[in-house]
C-alpha positions in Angstrom: -15.6 4.5 -18.4 -14.7 1.0 -19.5 -15.7 -2.3 -18.0 -18.8 -4.4 -18.2 -22.3 -3.0 -19.0 -23.2 -3.4 -15.3 -20.1 -1.5 -14.2 -20.8 1.3 -16.7 -24.4 1.6 -15.5 -23.3 1.7 -11.8 -20.7 4.4 -12.7 -23.2 6.7 -14.3 -25.8 6.2 -11.6 -23.4 8.0 -9.4 -24.5 11.2 -11.1 -27.6 11.2 -8.8 -25.3 11.3 -5.8 -23.7 14.6 -6.7 -26.4 16.6 -4.9 -25.9 14.4 -1.9 -22.2 15.3 -1.8 -23.2 19.0 -1.8 -25.7 18.4 1.1 -23.1 16.6 3.1 -21.2 19.9 3.6 -24.2 21.1 5.7 -23.8 18.6 8.5 -21.9 19.6 11.6 -18.8 17.5 12.1 -17.1 16.3 15.2 -13.3 16.6 14.7 -12.7 13.9 17.3 -14.4 11.2 15.2 -11.9 9.7 12.8 -13.0 7.3 10.1 -10.5 4.9 8.5 -10.7 2.9 5.3 -8.4 1.1 2.9 -8.2 -0.1 -0.7 -11.6 1.2 -1.9 -13.1 -0.3 1.3 -12.2 -3.9 0.5 -9.3 -4.6 2.9 -8.1 -4.1 6.4 -4.6 -3.2 5.4 -1.8 -0.8 4.7 -1.2 2.5 6.4 -4.8 3.1 7.6 -4.8 -0.3 9.4 -1.8 0.5 11.6 -2.7 4.1 12.3 -6.2 2.9 13.2 -4.7 0.3 15.6 -2.4 2.9 17.2 -5.2 5.4 17.8 -7.6 2.7 19.0 -5.1 1.3 21.5 -4.2 4.8 22.9 -7.5 5.9 24.4 -5.8 8.8 26.2 -5.7 10.6 22.9 -9.4 11.4 23.2 -10.1 10.3 19.7 -13.1 8.2 18.6 -11.6 5.9 15.8 -13.9 3.9 13.6 -13.1 1.5 10.7 -15.6 1.8 7.8 -15.6 -1.0 5.3 -17.4 -2.2 2.1 -16.7 -5.7 3.3 -19.0 -7.1 6.0 -16.5 -9.8 7.0 -13.9 -7.2 7.9 -16.6 -5.4 10.0 -17.4 -8.7 11.8 -13.7 -9.4 12.4 -12.9 -6.0 13.9 -16.1 -6.0 16.0 -15.4 -9.5 17.4 -12.0 -8.2 18.5 -13.3 -5.2 20.3 -12.7 -2.5 17.7 -15.5 -0.3 16.4 -16.3 -0.9 12.7 -19.4 -0.5 10.5 -20.5 -1.4 7.0 -20.5 1.8 4.9 -24.2 1.4 3.9 -25.4 0.6 7.4 -27.4 3.2 9.3 -24.5 3.7 11.7 -21.9 3.8 8.9 -23.9 6.5 7.1 -24.5 8.5 10.3 -20.8 8.5 11.2 -19.8 9.4 7.6 -21.9 12.5 8.0 -20.7 13.3 11.5 -17.0 12.5 11.4 -14.6 15.4 11.2 -11.6 13.4 9.8 -11.3 10.8 7.0 -8.1 8.7 6.8 -7.5 6.5 3.8 -4.8 5.2 1.4 -6.3 5.8 -2.0 -9.3 8.2 -2.1 -12.0 9.1 0.4 -14.2 6.6 -1.5 -12.2 4.1 0.6 -14.8 5.2 3.2 -17.7 7.1 1.6 -16.9 10.0 -0.7 -20.5 11.1 -1.3 -21.0 11.8 2.4 -17.5 13.4 3.1 -18.2 17.1 2.5 -16.5 19.3 5.1 -14.4 16.6 6.7 -10.6 16.9 6.9 -9.2 14.3 4.5 -5.9 12.6 5.2 -4.5 10.5 2.4 -1.8 8.2 3.7 -1.3 6.9 0.2 -0.1 3.3 -0.5 3.6 3.6 -1.1 6.5 6.0 -1.7 7.9 4.7 -4.9 9.7 5.8 -8.0 7.0 5.7 -10.7 5.3 8.9 -11.7 1.8 8.9 -10.3 -1.5 10.8 -10.4 -1.0 14.2 -12.2 2.5 13.3 -13.1 1.4 10.2 -14.9 0.8 11.4 -18.4 -0.7 8.0 -19.4 -3.6 8.6 -16.9 -6.6 9.4 -18.9 -8.7 10.5 -15.9 -6.3 13.3 -15.0 -5.1 13.9 -18.5 -8.1 13.5 -20.8 -7.1 14.0 -24.5 -10.4 15.3 -25.8 -13.9 16.5 -24.8 -15.3 12.9 -24.8 -12.6 11.7 -22.4 -13.2 14.7 -20.2 -16.9 14.0 -20.1 -16.7 10.3 -19.4 -14.2 10.7 -16.6 -15.5 13.7 -14.8 -17.2 11.7 -12.0 -13.9 9.9 -11.4 -12.1 13.2 -11.2 -14.7 14.5 -8.8 -14.4 11.6 -6.4 -10.7 11.0 -6.8 -9.3 14.5 -6.5 -11.6 16.5 -4.2 -11.1 14.3 -1.1 -7.4 15.0 -0.3 -6.7 17.9 2.0 -3.4 16.4 3.1 -1.2 13.6 1.7 1.6 11.7 3.3 5.1 11.2 1.9 8.3 10.1 3.5 11.0 12.8 2.9 11.6 16.4 1.8 12.8 15.1 -1.6 9.5 13.2 -2.0 7.6 16.2 -0.7 8.7 18.2 -3.7 7.5 15.4 -6.0 4.1 15.0 -4.3 3.4 18.7 -4.7 3.2 18.1 -8.4 1.8 14.5 -8.3 -1.2 15.6 -6.1 -1.6 19.1 -7.5 -1.2 20.7 -4.1 1.1 22.9 -2.1 3.9 22.3 0.4 1.7 23.0 3.4 -0.6 20.1 2.4 2.1 17.4 2.0 2.9 15.7 5.3 6.5 14.5 5.7 6.8 11.5 8.0 7.1 7.8 8.0 4.4 5.4 6.9 2.4 3.7 9.7 2.7 0.3 8.0 6.5 0.6 8.4 6.2 0.9 12.2 5.7 -2.8 12.1 9.2 -3.4 10.7 10.6 -2.3 14.1 10.5 -4.1 17.4 7.2 -3.8 19.3 8.8 -1.8 22.1 9.5 0.9 19.5 6.2 1.1 17.6 3.7 1.1 20.5 1.2 -0.9 18.3 -0.2 -4.3 19.1 -1.0 -5.8 15.7 -4.4 -7.4 15.2 -4.0 -10.2 12.7 -6.6 -12.4 11.1 -6.4 -16.2 11.7 -4.9 -16.6 8.2 -2.3 -13.9 8.9 -1.4 -15.4 12.2 -1.1 -18.9 10.7 1.1 -17.7 7.8 3.5 -15.7 10.1 3.7 -18.7 12.5 4.7 -20.9 9.6 7.5 -18.5 8.5 8.8 -18.3 12.1 8.9 -22.1 12.3 10.7 -22.3 9.0 13.3 -19.8 10.2 13.7 -21.7 13.5 14.4 -24.8 11.5 17.2 -23.1 9.7 15.4 -22.0 6.5 16.0 -18.6 5.0 13.0 -16.7 3.7 12.9 -14.9 0.4 9.9 -12.8 -0.6 9.0 -12.1 -4.2 6.8 -9.0 -4.2 6.4 -7.5 -7.7 4.3 -4.6 -8.9 1.5 -5.0 -11.5 1.8 -4.3 -15.2 0.9 -6.0 -18.5 4.3 -7.6 -19.0 4.3 -9.4 -15.7 2.6 -12.2 -17.7 6.1 -13.0 -19.0 7.1 -14.3 -15.5 6.2 -17.9 -16.4 8.1 -17.6 -19.7 11.2 -16.8 -17.6 10.8 -19.1 -14.7 10.8 -22.9 -14.5 9.4 -23.1 -11.0 10.0 -26.8 -10.6 13.7 -26.4 -11.3 13.7 -23.3 -9.2 12.1 -25.2 -6.3 15.0 -27.7 -6.6 17.4 -24.8 -6.2 15.5 -23.6 -3.1 15.7 -27.0 -1.6 19.5 -27.1 -2.2 20.0 -23.7 -0.6 17.5 -24.5 2.3 15.3 -21.6 1.4 11.6 -20.9 1.0 10.2 -18.4 -1.5 7.1 -16.5 -0.4 5.2 -14.9 -3.3 3.1 -11.9 -2.6 1.5 -10.2 -5.6 0.1 -6.7 -6.0 -3.7 -6.6 -5.4 -4.1 -5.6 -9.1 -1.9 -8.4 -10.4 -3.0 -10.3 -13.5 -1.4 -13.5 -12.2 -3.2 -14.1 -8.9 -4.9 -17.2 -10.2 -1.7 -18.7 -11.6 0.3 -18.1 -8.4 -2.6 -19.4 -6.2 -2.3 -22.7 -8.0 1.4 -23.3 -7.3 2.0 -26.4 -5.2 5.7 -26.8 -4.6 7.5 -27.8 -1.4 9.6 -24.6 -1.0 7.2 -22.0 -2.4 4.4 -20.4 -0.4 1.9 -18.0 -1.9 0.6 -15.3 0.4 -2.9 -14.3 -0.8 -3.5 -10.5 -1.2 -5.9 -10.8 1.8 -2.8 -11.2 3.9 -1.3 -7.8 4.6 2.3 -7.8 3.5 3.4 -5.9 6.6 2.4 -8.7 8.9 5.3 -10.8 7.7 7.8 -8.5 5.8 9.9 -8.2 8.9 10.5 -11.9 8.9 12.0 -11.9 5.4 15.7 -12.4 4.9 15.8 -11.4 1.2 13.5 -9.3 -1.0 13.1 -10.1 -4.7 11.2 -7.3 -6.4 11.1 -5.5 -9.7 9.8 -1.9 -9.7 7.6 -2.0 -6.7 7.5 0.6 -3.9 7.9 -2.2 -1.4 11.6 -1.8 -2.1 11.4 1.6 -0.4 9.9 0.1 2.7 12.4 -2.8 2.8 15.3 -0.4 2.7 14.5 0.3 6.4 15.6 -3.2 7.2 18.8 -2.9 5.3 18.8 -6.5 4.1 19.8 -8.0 0.7 17.6 -7.2 -2.3 17.5 -8.5 -5.9 15.9 -6.5 -8.6 14.4 -9.2 -10.8 13.5 -7.3 -14.0 12.9 -10.0 -16.5 10.7 -7.7 -18.6 12.9 -4.6 -18.5 12.7 -3.9 -22.2 8.9 -4.0 -22.3 8.5 -2.2 -19.0 10.9 0.6 -19.8 9.0 1.3 -23.1 5.4 1.1 -22.0 5.3 2.1 -18.4 5.2 5.4 -16.5 8.4 7.4 -16.3 10.4 7.4 -13.1 11.2 10.4 -10.9 14.7 9.2 -10.2 17.0 7.1 -12.4 16.0 3.5 -11.7 19.5 2.3 -11.0 20.1 5.3 -8.6 16.8 4.6 -6.8 17.3 0.8 -6.7 21.1 0.2 -6.5 20.8 -3.6 -6.2 21.9 -6.8 -7.9 20.0 -7.0 -11.2 18.7 -10.3 -12.7 16.8 -10.8 -15.9 16.9 -14.6 -16.2 16.3 -17.4 -13.8 19.9 -18.4 -13.9 20.9 -14.8 -13.0 18.3 -14.8 -10.2 19.8 -18.0 -8.7 23.3 -16.7 -9.0 22.2 -13.4 -7.4 20.5 -15.1 -4.4 23.7 -17.0 -3.6 25.8 -13.9 -4.1 23.9 -11.3 -2.1 23.3 -13.7 0.8 27.0 -14.4 1.0 28.0 -10.7 0.8 25.5 -7.8 0.7 27.8 -5.5 -1.3 25.1 -2.9 -2.1 24.7 -1.6 1.5 26.5 1.7 0.9 24.5 2.8 -2.2 21.3 1.5 -0.6 21.8 3.7 2.4 22.3 6.7 0.1 18.9 5.9 -1.6 17.3 5.4 1.8 18.5 8.8 3.0 16.7 10.3 0.0 13.5 8.4 0.5 13.1 8.7 4.3 13.4 11.5 6.8 12.5 9.2 9.7 13.9 5.6 10.1 12.2 4.6 13.3 8.9 2.9 14.5 7.2 6.1 15.8 5.5 7.3 12.6 1.9 6.5 13.8 2.6 8.5 17.0 3.9 11.6 15.1 1.2 11.5 12.4 -1.6 11.3 15.0 -0.4 14.5 16.6 -0.1 16.2 13.2 -3.7 15.2 12.3 -4.9 16.5 15.6 -3.3 19.8 14.6 -4.9 19.8 11.2 -8.3 19.1 12.8 -7.7 21.8 15.5 -8.2 19.4 18.4 
């Protein structure tokens, strides 16, 4: 594997954990103990966050939910708020990893603890229902498609810990179910069709039955957006995906001039980058009156429902935002580079994202004025939404919980 010398050493040291993985199958497991984790254990976020909150807040389910994290601050935050959480290398975290009958995550079971996961039912809620070819369908992925014996050898530990964990994977519609059978090298019985728990938060609280637990930073950020809306400002959110050519953003945008445009239109732009973005430092340094940067530590779904206009590029956040049926601009300033060098799409990009397209700052400004005046893409957007979603309500966590109980034979 690539990376620094330290990273390569740590990677290969995992070879001594392979016997431990085998031994973990020998431990008796309690199918009513459900462990949750997200983003390789680094965040309290995404689909596992909201399913964890739902299960924790509905004690009548008879489930014992626990958040496992590689971040001790997250453990303290959850514990201080009355939820059960442990550091993954603590004695309690290790004991629960060996005893839990269900693992629930959004990347791989290493979000919790892969090496102790043998024999548990694994539920991969994944981290988006997008249009880019992923996992086994991504022919650029050297882990899943090694080109020679050397690549097969140096990536076999990754394949072991990435691929073995998933017994069931979540997607959002029958059309996407067919895609995920190939992407995750599985069969139809192991692809769950339902909504994403994180999208429950886009619906009124009386519909989703979840009381969100937000960090002080998330609360403060949402309160600021609510105050701006109360003062008559409209909120636009720029939420791009990550790729090498995103570096061209600052070649395309004059943010000082764009800030003047925002002031004129009485708008505030919230920027929220992908956790793998190469521009986090640059966006974090922006200091403009009408631009707010939401750090990746702030979960997008704590404030996405307060956004009047989404500006994105190729990100799966577009799929989620379709549930709100609000104006969208596809800001694809690097289209030529992206279309040449990135993964192929499952669906024609214009068919998947039938929105106003902008590739320059001037087109972006014109588009903002245009779509907020008249959202003329509603009909085509609803066609795309019908393909991407079977359910368009705030009850996904409730349904998925019952399905997992069935998988675990509870």
